[in-house]
C-alpha positions in Angstrom: 10.9 -5.7 3.7 11.0 -3.0 5.6 13.9 -2.0 7.1 12.8 1.0 9.3 15.6 0.4 11.9 18.2 0.2 9.8 17.3 3.4 7.9 16.8 5.4 11.0 20.4 4.4 12.5 21.8 5.5 8.8 19.9 8.6 9.5 21.3 9.5 12.6 24.5 8.7 11.8 24.8 10.9 8.6 22.7 13.7 10.2 22.4 13.5 13.9 18.7 13.2 15.8 15.8 14.2 14.3 11.9 12.8 14.0 11.6 10.6 11.4 8.8 9.3 9.4 9.3 5.8 7.4 8.6 5.5 3.8 8.6 2.7 1.7 8.6 1.5 -1.8 9.0 -1.9 -3.2 10.5 -3.2 -6.6 7.9 -5.0 -9.0 7.9 -8.7 -11.3 7.0 -8.7 -14.7 4.5 -11.7 -14.6 4.0 -11.9 -18.5 4.0 -9.7 -21.6 7.3 -9.8 -22.5 8.0 -6.7 -24.8 4.4 -5.9 -25.4 4.0 -2.1 -23.6 6.2 -0.5 -26.5 3.8 -1.5 -29.0 0.7 -0.5 -27.1 -0.2 -4.0 -25.9 -1.1 -5.4 -22.7 1.3 -6.9 -19.8 0.6 -8.3 -16.2 2.9 -6.7 -13.7 2.9 -7.0 -10.0 4.9 -5.0 -6.5 7.2 -7.8 -5.3 8.3 -8.1 -0.9 11.8 -6.3 -1.4 12.4 -2.5 -2.0 13.9 0.4 -0.5 12.8 1.7 2.9 13.8 5.7 4.1 13.9 7.3 6.9 12.8 11.1 6.1 12.6 14.6 8.1 11.5 17.5 6.2 13.0 20.8 6.4 12.2 24.6 5.8 15.3 25.7 4.2 14.8 24.0 0.5 17.7 21.6 0.4 17.1 17.9 -0.3 19.9 15.6 1.5 20.6 12.2 0.5 22.6 9.5 1.9 22.5 5.9 0.5 23.4 2.7 2.4 26.9 2.1 0.5 26.9 5.2 -1.5 28.1 8.6 -1.0 26.1 11.4 0.1 24.6 14.2 -1.8 22.8 17.4 -1.7 20.6 19.9 -4.0 18.3 22.4 -3.7 14.8 23.0 -4.8 14.9 25.9 -6.8 18.3 24.5 -8.8 16.3 21.5 -10.6 17.7 21.9 -14.0 19.0 18.6 -15.8 23.0 18.5 -16.2 24.9 15.8 -18.7 27.2 14.9 -15.7 24.7 13.7 -13.6 22.8 11.3 -16.3 22.8 7.5 -14.8 23.0 8.7 -11.2 20.5 9.3 -8.2 21.0 12.5 -8.0 18.9 12.6 -11.7 16.4 10.7 -10.5 15.5 12.8 -7.1 16.0 16.0 -9.4 13.8 14.7 -12.4 10.8 13.9 -10.0 10.9 17.2 -8.5 11.0 19.0 -11.6 8.3 17.1 -13.2 6.2 17.3 -9.8 6.7 21.0 -10.1 6.1 21.8 -13.7 3.2 19.9 -13.3 1.7 22.2 -10.1 2.2 20.4 -7.4 4.1 21.8 -4.4 7.5 20.5 -3.6 10.1 21.5 -0.7 13.4 20.3 1.1 13.8 16.9 3.6 16.7 14.6 4.6 16.3 11.1 3.9 18.5 8.3 4.4 17.9 4.9 2.5 18.3 1.4 2.4 17.9 -1.3 0.0 17.0 -5.5 0.0 16.5 -5.3 -3.6 19.3 -7.3 -5.1 21.9 -5.8 -7.2 20.9 -6.7 -10.9 18.4 -8.9 -10.2 15.8 -6.8 -12.7 13.5 -5.7 -9.9 13.6 -2.4 -11.0 15.2 -0.5 -8.3 15.1 2.8 -10.4 11.4 3.0 -10.7 11.4 1.7 -6.8 13.4 4.8 -6.0 11.1 7.5 -8.1 8.2 6.0 -6.5 9.4 6.6 -3.1 10.7 10.3 -4.0 7.0 10.7 -5.3 5.6 9.2 -2.3 7.9 11.5 0.0 7.2 14.7 -1.3 3.3 13.8 -2.0 2.8 12.8 2.0 4.7 16.0 2.7 3.7 18.6 0.9 0.4 17.6 -1.0 -1.4 15.8 1.5 -1.5 12.6 -0.2 -3.5 13.9 -3.2 -1.4 12.4 -6.6 -2.7 9.5 -7.8 -0.8 6.5 -8.6 -0.9 6.5 -12.1 0.4 10.6 -12.1 3.1 8.9 -9.7 3.8 6.7 -12.5 4.2 9.3 -15.3 6.3 11.6 -13.2 8.5 8.7 -12.3 8.6 7.6 -16.0 10.2 11.2 -17.0 12.7 11.2 -14.4 13.9 7.9 -15.5 13.7 8.9 -19.6 14.6 12.8 -19.4 17.0 12.9 -16.1 18.5 9.7 -15.7 19.0 8.6 -19.3 17.0 5.5 -20.3 13.9 5.4 -22.8 12.3 3.1 -20.2 8.4 2.6 -21.0 5.5 3.2 -18.2 5.4 -0.5 -17.2 8.1 -0.8 -14.2 7.0 2.8 -12.8 3.3 1.4 -12.8 4.4 -1.8 -11.1 5.8 0.2 -8.2 3.2 2.8 -7.9 0.4 0.6 -7.8 1.7 -2.7 -5.9 -0.3 -5.9 -6.2 -1.1 -7.6 -9.3 -2.2 -5.2 -12.1 -3.2 -5.4 -16.0 -2.0 -3.1 -18.1 -3.7 -2.2 -21.2 -1.3 0.2 -23.1 -3.9 1.1 -26.3 -7.2 1.6 -24.5 -8.9 4.1 -26.1 -6.3 5.9 -26.8 -4.6 5.8 -23.8 -3.5 3.7 -20.8 -6.2 1.3 -18.4 -4.3 -0.1 -15.1 -7.0 -2.9 -13.6 -6.2 -4.3 -10.1 -6.4 -8.3 -10.5 -6.8 -10.7 -7.3 -3.4 -13.5 -6.8 -5.3 -15.7 -4.9 -3.2 -18.6 -6.5 -1.0 -20.6 -4.4 1.6 -20.6 -6.7 5.0 -19.2 -5.2 7.3 -16.7 -7.5 10.7 -17.3 -7.2 13.6 -15.3 -8.7 16.4 -16.5 -10.1 19.5 -13.9 -10.7 21.9 -15.4 -13.4 24.9 -13.1 -12.2 25.1 -11.8 -16.2 26.2 -8.9 -17.0 23.6 -6.0 -19.1 27.2 -4.2 -20.1 27.4 -3.8 -24.1 23.9 -4.4 -24.6 22.1 -1.4 -25.6 21.9 -2.4 -29.1 20.4 -5.5 -28.7 18.0 -4.2 -26.5 16.8 -1.4 -29.0 16.7 -3.8 -31.6 13.3 -5.4 -30.6 11.3 -2.2 -30.7 12.9 -1.2 -33.8 11.7 -4.4 -35.5 8.3 -4.3 -34.2 8.0 -0.5 -35.4 9.4 -1.7 -38.8 6.6 -4.5 -39.1 4.1 -1.6 -37.9 5.2 0.7 -40.5 6.2 -0.9 -43.4 4.2 -4.2 -43.5 1.0 -3.0 -42.0 1.3 0.9 -42.2 0.5 1.9 -38.8 2.1 3.3 -36.0 2.7 0.6 -33.5 1.4 -3.1 -33.7 -1.3 -2.5 -31.5 -2.7 -0.2 -34.1 -3.5 -3.3 -36.7 -4.7 -6.8 -35.7 -3.3 -10.3 -35.6 -5.4 -11.3 -38.7 -4.4 -8.4 -40.7 -0.6 -9.5 -39.5 -1.1 -13.1 -41.1 -2.6 -11.7 -44.2 0.6 -9.6 -45.3 3.3 -11.9 -43.3 4.4 -14.0 -46.2 4.6 -11.0 -48.4 8.2 -9.3 -49.2 8.6 -6.0 -47.9 11.8 -3.8 -48.0 12.6 -2.6 -44.6 10.9 -5.6 -42.8 13.1 -8.3 -42.0 12.2 -12.1 -40.9 13.6 -11.9 -37.4 11.0 -8.4 -37.2 8.3 -10.4 -38.5 9.2 -13.3 -35.9 9.4 -10.4 -33.2 5.8 -8.9 -34.3 4.3 -12.4 -34.6 5.4 -12.9 -30.8 4.0 -9.2 -29.8 0.6 -10.9 -31.1 0.6 -14.0 -29.4 1.9 -12.5 -26.2 -1.1 -10.1 -25.9 -3.3 -13.1 -26.1 -1.7 -15.3 -23.6 -1.5 -12.1 -21.1 -5.5 -11.7 -21.7 -5.7 -15.4 -21.3 -3.5 -15.4 -17.9 -5.9 -12.6 -16.2 -8.7 -15.2 -16.9 -6.7 -17.9 -15.2 -6.0 -15.4 -12.4 -9.8 -14.4 -12.0 -10.9 -18.4 -12.2 -8.1 -19.3 -9.9 -6.9 -21.7 -12.5 -3.2 -22.2 -11.6 -2.7 -24.9 -14.9 -3.5 -22.8 -17.4 -1.5 -19.7 -15.6 1.5 -21.9 -15.5 1.0 -23.3 -19.4 0.8 -19.3 -20.2 3.9 -18.7 -18.7 6.0 -21.7 -20.5 4.4 -20.6 -23.8 5.6 -17.0 -22.8 9.1 -18.4 -22.6 9.3 -20.4 -25.7 8.0 -17.5 -27.7 10.5 -15.4 -26.4 13.3 -17.7 -26.9 12.1 -18.8 -30.8 10.4 -15.9 -31.7 11.7 -12.7 -29.9 14.9 -14.0 -29.2 16.2 -12.4 -26.2 16.8 -15.3 -24.0 20.7 -15.2 -24.5 22.9 -12.9 -26.1 24.0 -14.8 -29.3 26.6 -17.2 -29.0 26.4 -16.7 -25.0 24.6 -19.4 -23.5 26.7 -19.5 -20.0 25.2 -17.6 -17.2 22.1 -16.6 -19.5 18.6 -16.4 -18.8 18.2 -19.2 -21.2 20.5 -21.6 -19.4 18.7 -20.8 -16.2 15.5 -21.5 -17.5 16.7 -24.8 -19.0 18.5 -25.9 -15.6 15.0 -25.0 -13.4 12.7 -26.8 -16.0 14.9 -30.1 -14.8 14.1 -29.7 -11.4 10.8 -27.5 -11.2 8.4 -30.3 -11.1 4.9 -29.0 -12.3 5.8 -25.0 -12.0 6.8 -22.7 -14.9 9.7 -20.7 -15.4 10.4 -17.7 -17.9 12.6 -14.4 -18.4 11.9 -11.5 -16.8 12.7 -8.0 -18.5 14.4 -7.0 -21.4 16.2 -10.4 -21.4 19.4 -11.1 -22.9 20.9 -11.1 -19.3 19.7 -11.0 -15.6 16.9 -12.8 -14.2 14.3 -15.4 -14.6 10.9 -15.7 -12.9 9.6 -19.3 -11.6 6.4 -20.3 -10.0 5.8 -23.2 -7.8 3.6 -25.0 -5.9 4.6 -24.6 -2.4 5.6 -28.2 -1.6 8.1 -27.8 -4.2 9.8 -24.5 -3.3 12.6 -25.7 -0.4 13.5 -28.5 -2.8 13.7 -26.0 -6.1 15.8 -23.4 -4.1 18.1 -25.6 -2.9 18.9 -27.4 -6.1 19.2 -24.0 -8.0 21.4 -22.5 -5.2 23.8 -25.2 -6.3 24.1 -23.4 -9.8 23.7 -19.9 -8.8 24.8 -19.5 -5.1 21.9 -19.1 -2.3 21.8 -15.4 -2.4 20.6 -15.6 -5.8 17.5 -17.7 -5.8 15.0 -15.8 -3.7 11.5 -17.2 -2.9 9.0 -13.8 -2.9 5.5 -12.9 -2.6 3.0 -10.3 -4.5 3.9 -6.8 -2.2 0.1 -4.7 -2.3 -0.2 -1.2 -2.1 2.6 0.8 -4.6 5.0 3.1 -2.4 3.8 4.2 1.0 4.2 5.8 4.4 5.1 3.3 7.3 5.6 4.9 10.1 
């Protein structure tokens, strides 16, 4: 939802009167393709109709002034963009990181004042950090570069800010989702690079997010174990850099051979990678053919693979408030729909797809378990970050 008037009021309260321009950046949904991106795999990602709205006014003093609803304001200058350890994990780091990379790539940068309002639910997994990064890119692109920067370059700039300044070792999937919008098919190993293809979403299925409320705190080692395990199979069993450099057939020929430095859990996770990439391709075909039945089956199979092979649908021994519990609950009341974990896993949200006639009843029943504000019918948002007014 675009919160233009709310952003303007916040701007006026913080900075006084000014001729503001309104910018908007949405979050993203990982439709299918769980933990395939870091291995050069394929994924389906989309924009979502929740995001961040900014009231913006450029200035000529080189200062960037930011106020965000519920947070303390901050200020920095465009000639002081060096990375500082104490800023890791802050919104300030994202702003400075984006501007640093844009300048490094030869784009013009300049000062502005902005007031941010968001309707992205906290902890929902809709990638608020990528939404902020894309928003900054769009503001600076429009104000100082005449809208010349491509969506892909904005995604790369955004990823740099998150990895190098914010301190989160992310892939590129979230940034592509928010910078492109709509539904996009991403191949991370297309002729040695990344290919992004826009896919129409003409299914009648309604995406519904369920935020389980579980905490991500203390789970860094669990998240890191997944790419580490997959890389161990690529390096030690297959003799390649990443799983996409080999094939399912070669993996199946070698999987039963004992391999030092390659655990059985790692082999299961590699199996998930190859199966999931095949499912993503099938889901793309289903979208193009408007085949809801096949698409839903791919979602169900993706969830089962994440549970049984990838092992990221719950923290071991912690079923309560886990994504797995949410999927199990959803499956009892979802009718002909489907549910799967979304994002890194272990805690956080699940994504459900339902036929329109089933949505209201599903939301009402799931809200009994998770609360009304945690069960959100959504829609696909087109266009990426943009200037609205």
